[in-house]
PyMOL Python script that loads the backbone (N, CA, C, O; Angstrom):
from pymol import cmd

cmd.read_pdbstr("""\
ATOM      1  N   MET A   1     -14.353 -20.139  -1.010  1.00  0.00           N
ATOM      2  CA  MET A   1     -13.844 -18.829  -1.710  1.00  0.00           C
ATOM      3  C   MET A   1     -13.878 -18.227  -2.425  1.00  0.00           C
ATOM      4  O   MET A   1     -13.217 -17.205  -2.608  1.00  0.00           O
ATOM      5  N   LEU A   2     -15.218 -19.018  -3.469  1.00  0.00           N
ATOM      6  CA  LEU A   2     -15.884 -17.755  -4.941  1.00  0.00           C
ATOM      7  C   LEU A   2     -16.481 -16.194  -4.020  1.00  0.00           C
ATOM      8  O   LEU A   2     -16.446 -15.048  -4.467  1.00  0.00           O
ATOM      9  N   THR A   3     -16.989 -16.633  -2.675  1.00  0.00           N
ATOM     10  CA  THR A   3     -17.541 -14.995  -2.296  1.00  0.00           C
ATOM     11  C   THR A   3     -16.700 -14.058  -1.914  1.00  0.00           C
ATOM     12  O   THR A   3     -16.880 -12.880  -2.225  1.00  0.00           O
ATOM     13  N   GLU A   4     -15.112 -14.693  -0.792  1.00  0.00           N
ATOM     14  CA  GLU A   4     -14.535 -13.440  -0.739  1.00  0.00           C
ATOM     15  C   GLU A   4     -13.316 -13.268  -1.653  1.00  0.00           C
ATOM     16  O   GLU A   4     -12.228 -12.741  -1.419  1.00  0.00           O
ATOM     17  N   ARG A   5     -13.998 -14.105  -3.225  1.00  0.00           N
ATOM     18  CA  ARG A   5     -12.898 -13.053  -4.569  1.00  0.00           C
ATOM     19  C   ARG A   5     -13.524 -11.931  -4.626  1.00  0.00           C
ATOM     20  O   ARG A   5     -13.081 -10.790  -4.494  1.00  0.00           O
ATOM     21  N   VAL A   6     -14.896 -12.404  -4.890  1.00  0.00           N
ATOM     22  CA  VAL A   6     -15.870 -11.237  -5.251  1.00  0.00           C
ATOM     23  C   VAL A   6     -15.716 -10.752  -4.417  1.00  0.00           C
ATOM     24  O   VAL A   6     -14.607 -10.284  -4.675  1.00  0.00           O
ATOM     25  N   LYS A   7     -16.064 -10.235  -2.960  1.00  0.00           N
ATOM     26  CA  LYS A   7     -15.935  -9.287  -1.690  1.00  0.00           C
ATOM     27  C   LYS A   7     -14.344  -8.632  -2.628  1.00  0.00           C
ATOM     28  O   LYS A   7     -14.675  -7.652  -3.296  1.00  0.00           O
ATOM     29  N   LEU A   8     -13.167  -8.886  -2.752  1.00  0.00           N
ATOM     30  CA  LEU A   8     -12.188  -8.455  -3.275  1.00  0.00           C
ATOM     31  C   LEU A   8     -12.393  -7.371  -3.981  1.00  0.00           C
ATOM     32  O   LEU A   8     -12.177  -6.198  -3.678  1.00  0.00           O
ATOM     33  N   GLU A   9     -13.001  -8.022  -5.342  1.00  0.00           N
ATOM     34  CA  GLU A   9     -13.158  -7.608  -6.424  1.00  0.00           C
ATOM     35  C   GLU A   9     -13.716  -6.739  -6.436  1.00  0.00           C
ATOM     36  O   GLU A   9     -13.375  -5.846  -7.212  1.00  0.00           O
ATOM     37  N   LYS A  10     -15.136  -6.521  -5.371  1.00  0.00           N
ATOM     38  CA  LYS A  10     -16.083  -5.566  -5.239  1.00  0.00           C
ATOM     39  C   LYS A  10     -14.780  -3.963  -4.978  1.00  0.00           C
ATOM     40  O   LYS A  10     -14.513  -2.926  -5.585  1.00  0.00           O
ATOM     41  N   GLN A  11     -14.274  -4.754  -3.557  1.00  0.00           N
ATOM     42  CA  GLN A  11     -13.666  -4.027  -3.078  1.00  0.00           C
ATOM     43  C   GLN A  11     -12.175  -2.619  -3.401  1.00  0.00           C
ATOM     44  O   GLN A  11     -11.791  -1.505  -3.043  1.00  0.00           O
ATOM     45  N   ILE A  12     -11.740  -4.216  -4.674  1.00  0.00           N
ATOM     46  CA  ILE A  12     -10.579  -3.722  -5.861  1.00  0.00           C
ATOM     47  C   ILE A  12     -10.875  -2.200  -6.380  1.00  0.00           C
ATOM     48  O   ILE A  12     -10.111  -1.236  -6.361  1.00  0.00           O
ATOM     49  N   ALA A  13     -12.746  -2.318  -7.033  1.00  0.00           N
ATOM     50  CA  ALA A  13     -13.366  -1.610  -8.032  1.00  0.00           C
ATOM     51  C   ALA A  13     -13.522  -0.495  -7.677  1.00  0.00           C
ATOM     52  O   ALA A  13     -13.281   0.454  -8.423  1.00  0.00           O
ATOM     53  N   HIS A  14     -13.890  -0.381  -6.655  1.00  0.00           N
ATOM     54  CA  HIS A  14     -14.242   1.151  -5.309  1.00  0.00           C
ATOM     55  C   HIS A  14     -12.929   1.655  -5.483  1.00  0.00           C
ATOM     56  O   HIS A  14     -12.638   2.592  -6.226  1.00  0.00           O
ATOM     57  N   TRP A  15     -11.848   0.764  -4.511  1.00  0.00           N
ATOM     58  CA  TRP A  15     -10.524   1.303  -4.697  1.00  0.00           C
ATOM     59  C   TRP A  15      -9.969   2.192  -5.944  1.00  0.00           C
ATOM     60  O   TRP A  15      -9.355   3.257  -5.877  1.00  0.00           O
ATOM     61  N   THR A  16     -10.245   1.668  -6.768  1.00  0.00           N
ATOM     62  CA  THR A  16      -9.684   1.855  -8.412  1.00  0.00           C
ATOM     63  C   THR A  16     -10.231   3.212  -8.307  1.00  0.00           C
ATOM     64  O   THR A  16      -9.599   4.150  -7.821  1.00  0.00           O
ATOM     65  N   LYS A  17     -11.511   3.299  -8.809  1.00  0.00           N
ATOM     66  CA  LYS A  17     -12.415   4.514  -8.394  1.00  0.00           C
ATOM     67  C   LYS A  17     -11.584   6.088  -7.981  1.00  0.00           C
ATOM     68  O   LYS A  17     -11.289   7.170  -8.488  1.00  0.00           O
ATOM     69  N   VAL A  18     -11.457   5.202  -6.507  1.00  0.00           N
ATOM     70  CA  VAL A  18     -11.144   6.432  -5.568  1.00  0.00           C
ATOM     71  C   VAL A  18      -9.736   7.287  -6.356  1.00  0.00           C
ATOM     72  O   VAL A  18      -9.649   8.464  -6.704  1.00  0.00           O
ATOM     73  N   GLU A  19      -8.466   5.858  -6.482  1.00  0.00           N
ATOM     74  CA  GLU A  19      -7.249   6.649  -6.445  1.00  0.00           C
ATOM     75  C   GLU A  19      -7.137   7.490  -7.778  1.00  0.00           C
ATOM     76  O   GLU A  19      -6.160   8.218  -7.953  1.00  0.00           O
ATOM     77  N   LYS A  20      -8.223   7.377  -8.790  1.00  0.00           N
ATOM     78  CA  LYS A  20      -8.475   7.768 -10.379  1.00  0.00           C
ATOM     79  C   LYS A  20      -9.251   8.923 -10.055  1.00  0.00           C
ATOM     80  O   LYS A  20      -9.807   9.260 -11.100  1.00  0.00           O
ATOM     81  N   ASP A  21      -9.641   9.885  -8.901  1.00  0.00           N
ATOM     82  CA  ASP A  21     -10.414  11.081  -9.074  1.00  0.00           C
ATOM     83  C   ASP A  21      -9.365  11.839  -8.327  1.00  0.00           C
ATOM     84  O   ASP A  21      -8.561  11.694  -7.406  1.00  0.00           O
ATOM     85  N   PRO A  22     -10.048  13.281  -9.743  1.00  0.00           N
ATOM     86  CA  PRO A  22      -9.076  13.628  -9.316  1.00  0.00           C
ATOM     87  C   PRO A  22      -9.353  15.213  -7.995  1.00  0.00           C
ATOM     88  O   PRO A  22      -8.638  16.072  -7.479  1.00  0.00           O
ATOM     89  N   SER A  23     -10.820  14.816  -7.972  1.00  0.00           N
ATOM     90  CA  SER A  23     -11.136  16.074  -6.679  1.00  0.00           C
ATOM     91  C   SER A  23     -10.660  15.296  -5.489  1.00  0.00           C
ATOM     92  O   SER A  23     -11.102  15.714  -4.419  1.00  0.00           O
ATOM     93  N   LEU A  24      -9.614  13.941  -5.414  1.00  0.00           N
ATOM     94  CA  LEU A  24      -9.196  14.166  -3.928  1.00  0.00           C
ATOM     95  C   LEU A  24      -7.848  14.370  -3.740  1.00  0.00           C
ATOM     96  O   LEU A  24      -7.044  13.753  -4.439  1.00  0.00           O
ATOM     97  N   PRO A  25      -7.486  15.149  -2.894  1.00  0.00           N
ATOM     98  CA  PRO A  25      -5.980  15.435  -2.334  1.00  0.00           C
ATOM     99  C   PRO A  25      -5.621  13.933  -2.471  1.00  0.00           C
ATOM    100  O   PRO A  25      -6.214  12.888  -2.205  1.00  0.00           O
ATOM    101  N   GLU A  26      -4.126  14.324  -3.118  1.00  0.00           N
ATOM    102  CA  GLU A  26      -3.186  13.567  -3.534  1.00  0.00           C
ATOM    103  C   GLU A  26      -2.650  12.146  -2.700  1.00  0.00           C
ATOM    104  O   GLU A  26      -2.317  11.084  -3.227  1.00  0.00           O
ATOM    105  N   VAL A  27      -2.683  12.558  -0.878  1.00  0.00           N
ATOM    106  CA  VAL A  27      -2.677  11.581   0.152  1.00  0.00           C
ATOM    107  C   VAL A  27      -3.700  10.844   0.205  1.00  0.00           C
ATOM    108  O   VAL A  27      -3.580   9.780   0.812  1.00  0.00           O
ATOM    109  N   GLN A  28      -4.941  11.168  -0.380  1.00  0.00           N
ATOM    110  CA  GLN A  28      -6.150   9.843  -0.287  1.00  0.00           C
ATOM    111  C   GLN A  28      -5.708   8.544  -1.426  1.00  0.00           C
ATOM    112  O   GLN A  28      -5.647   7.320  -1.536  1.00  0.00           O
ATOM    113  N   ARG A  29      -5.435   9.980  -2.229  1.00  0.00           N
ATOM    114  CA  ARG A  29      -5.510   8.884  -3.421  1.00  0.00           C
ATOM    115  C   ARG A  29      -4.515   7.908  -3.536  1.00  0.00           C
ATOM    116  O   ARG A  29      -4.546   6.838  -4.143  1.00  0.00           O
ATOM    117  N   ASN A  30      -3.127   8.712  -2.496  1.00  0.00           N
ATOM    118  CA  ASN A  30      -1.899   7.384  -2.435  1.00  0.00           C
ATOM    119  C   ASN A  30      -2.316   6.351  -1.488  1.00  0.00           C
ATOM    120  O   ASN A  30      -1.681   5.297  -1.507  1.00  0.00           O
ATOM    121  N   ILE A  31      -3.337   6.493  -0.618  1.00  0.00           N
ATOM    122  CA  ILE A  31      -3.593   6.068   0.615  1.00  0.00           C
ATOM    123  C   ILE A  31      -4.262   4.843  -0.157  1.00  0.00           C
ATOM    124  O   ILE A  31      -3.981   3.711   0.235  1.00  0.00           O
ATOM    125  N   ALA A  32      -5.467   5.073  -1.647  1.00  0.00           N
ATOM    126  CA  ALA A  32      -5.697   4.066  -2.518  1.00  0.00           C
ATOM    127  C   ALA A  32      -4.895   3.152  -3.052  1.00  0.00           C
ATOM    128  O   ALA A  32      -4.902   1.924  -2.962  1.00  0.00           O
ATOM    129  N   ARG A  33      -4.238   3.855  -3.590  1.00  0.00           N
ATOM    130  CA  ARG A  33      -2.770   2.799  -4.485  1.00  0.00           C
ATOM    131  C   ARG A  33      -2.148   2.152  -3.612  1.00  0.00           C
ATOM    132  O   ARG A  33      -1.319   1.332  -4.007  1.00  0.00           O
ATOM    133  N   LEU A  34      -2.342   2.310  -2.335  1.00  0.00           N
ATOM    134  CA  LEU A  34      -1.295   0.923  -1.333  1.00  0.00           C
ATOM    135  C   LEU A  34      -2.615   0.043  -0.663  1.00  0.00           C
ATOM    136  O   LEU A  34      -2.287  -1.024  -0.143  1.00  0.00           O
ATOM    137  N   THR A  35      -4.207   0.427  -0.627  1.00  0.00           N
ATOM    138  CA  THR A  35      -4.798  -0.222  -0.488  1.00  0.00           C
ATOM    139  C   THR A  35      -4.803  -1.167  -1.893  1.00  0.00           C
ATOM    140  O   THR A  35      -4.761  -2.397  -1.850  1.00  0.00           O
ATOM    141  N   LEU A  36      -4.840  -0.679  -2.674  1.00  0.00           N
ATOM    142  CA  LEU A  36      -4.631  -1.574  -3.991  1.00  0.00           C
ATOM    143  C   LEU A  36      -3.773  -2.148  -4.037  1.00  0.00           C
ATOM    144  O   LEU A  36      -3.977  -3.037  -4.864  1.00  0.00           O
ATOM    145  N   VAL A  37      -2.870  -2.219  -3.651  1.00  0.00           N
ATOM    146  CA  VAL A  37      -1.611  -3.472  -4.060  1.00  0.00           C
ATOM    147  C   VAL A  37      -1.943  -4.276  -2.931  1.00  0.00           C
ATOM    148  O   VAL A  37      -1.649  -5.457  -3.114  1.00  0.00           O
ATOM    149  N   GLN A  38      -2.427  -4.042  -1.891  1.00  0.00           N
ATOM    150  CA  GLN A  38      -2.224  -4.891  -0.527  1.00  0.00           C
ATOM    151  C   GLN A  38      -3.892  -5.832  -0.754  1.00  0.00           C
ATOM    152  O   GLN A  38      -4.047  -6.855  -0.088  1.00  0.00           O
ATOM    153  N   LEU A  39      -4.899  -5.418  -1.614  1.00  0.00           N
ATOM    154  CA  LEU A  39      -6.440  -5.983  -2.192  1.00  0.00           C
ATOM    155  C   LEU A  39      -5.642  -6.990  -3.321  1.00  0.00           C
ATOM    156  O   LEU A  39      -6.117  -8.095  -3.586  1.00  0.00           O
ATOM    157  N   GLU A  40      -4.508  -6.547  -3.895  1.00  0.00           N
ATOM    158  CA  GLU A  40      -4.369  -7.339  -4.907  1.00  0.00           C
ATOM    159  C   GLU A  40      -3.689  -8.388  -4.610  1.00  0.00           C
ATOM    160  O   GLU A  40      -4.026  -9.441  -5.151  1.00  0.00           O
ATOM    161  N   MET A  41      -2.938  -8.386  -3.992  1.00  0.00           N
ATOM    162  CA  MET A  41      -1.878  -8.843  -2.708  1.00  0.00           C
ATOM    163  C   MET A  41      -2.990 -10.985  -2.668  1.00  0.00           C
ATOM    164  O   MET A  41      -2.878 -12.186  -2.913  1.00  0.00           O
ATOM    165  N   ARG A  42      -4.053  -9.693  -2.064  1.00  0.00           N
ATOM    166  CA  ARG A  42      -4.626 -10.778  -1.120  1.00  0.00           C
ATOM    167  C   ARG A  42      -5.658 -11.843  -2.455  1.00  0.00           C
ATOM    168  O   ARG A  42      -5.844 -13.059  -2.398  1.00  0.00           O
ATOM    169  N   LEU A  43      -5.990 -11.213  -3.166  1.00  0.00           N
ATOM    170  CA  LEU A  43      -6.429 -11.842  -4.603  1.00  0.00           C
ATOM    171  C   LEU A  43      -5.200 -13.229  -4.898  1.00  0.00           C
ATOM    172  O   LEU A  43      -5.429 -14.439  -4.887  1.00  0.00           O
ATOM    173  N   LEU A  44      -3.887 -12.508  -5.148  1.00  0.00           N
ATOM    174  CA  LEU A  44      -2.844 -13.489  -5.755  1.00  0.00           C
ATOM    175  C   LEU A  44      -2.937 -14.082  -4.869  1.00  0.00           C
ATOM    176  O   LEU A  44      -2.676 -15.212  -5.283  1.00  0.00           O
ATOM    177  N   SER A  45      -3.270 -14.206  -3.178  1.00  0.00           N
ATOM    178  CA  SER A  45      -3.047 -15.293  -2.345  1.00  0.00           C
ATOM    179  C   SER A  45      -4.378 -16.264  -2.701  1.00  0.00           C
ATOM    180  O   SER A  45      -4.109 -17.465  -2.686  1.00  0.00           O
ATOM    181  N   LEU A  46      -5.756 -15.924  -3.013  1.00  0.00           N
ATOM    182  CA  LEU A  46      -6.301 -16.542  -3.577  1.00  0.00           C
ATOM    183  C   LEU A  46      -6.637 -17.279  -4.618  1.00  0.00           C
ATOM    184  O   LEU A  46      -7.572 -18.079  -4.679  1.00  0.00           O
ATOM    185  N   ASP A  47      -5.929 -17.027  -5.374  1.00  0.00           N
ATOM    186  CA  ASP A  47      -5.322 -17.630  -6.871  1.00  0.00           C
ATOM    187  C   ASP A  47      -4.511 -18.979  -6.801  1.00  0.00           C
ATOM    188  O   ASP A  47      -4.887 -19.987  -7.399  1.00  0.00           O
ATOM    189  N   LEU A  48      -3.444 -18.930  -6.078  1.00  0.00           N
ATOM    190  CA  LEU A  48      -2.177 -19.363  -5.349  1.00  0.00           C
ATOM    191  C   LEU A  48      -3.380 -20.843  -4.506  1.00  0.00           C
ATOM    192  O   LEU A  48      -3.754 -21.928  -4.953  1.00  0.00           O
ATOM    193  N   ALA A  49      -3.525 -20.435  -3.741  1.00  0.00           N
ATOM    194  CA  ALA A  49      -3.987 -21.226  -2.400  1.00  0.00           C
ATOM    195  C   ALA A  49      -5.413 -22.374  -3.577  1.00  0.00           C
ATOM    196  O   ALA A  49      -5.648 -23.549  -3.293  1.00  0.00           O
ATOM    197  N   GLU A  50      -6.074 -21.676  -4.718  1.00  0.00           N
ATOM    198  CA  GLU A  50      -7.013 -22.996  -5.651  1.00  0.00           C
ATOM    199  C   GLU A  50      -6.253 -23.608  -6.456  1.00  0.00           C
ATOM    200  O   GLU A  50      -6.518 -24.699  -6.961  1.00  0.00           O
ATOM    201  N   GLU A  51      -5.165 -22.908  -6.658  1.00  0.00           N
ATOM    202  CA  GLU A  51      -3.950 -24.177  -7.876  1.00  0.00           C
ATOM    203  C   GLU A  51      -4.015 -25.302  -6.945  1.00  0.00           C
ATOM    204  O   GLU A  51      -3.432 -26.354  -7.207  1.00  0.00           O
TER     205      GLU A  51
END
""", "prot")
cmd.dss("prot")
cmd.show_as("cartoon", "prot")
cmd.util.cbc("prot")
cmd.orient("prot")
């Protein structure tokens, strides 16, 4: 589970940078925002599974 958590955290860090990059088109930043929501949901699911 720890490796899955690390992988998700790295992906979240990457997509956070993409979302905040003003040089990218708005559509791409919106896709990054949606991807972040999905990744954060998976991270929350991991947290719940560990409890």
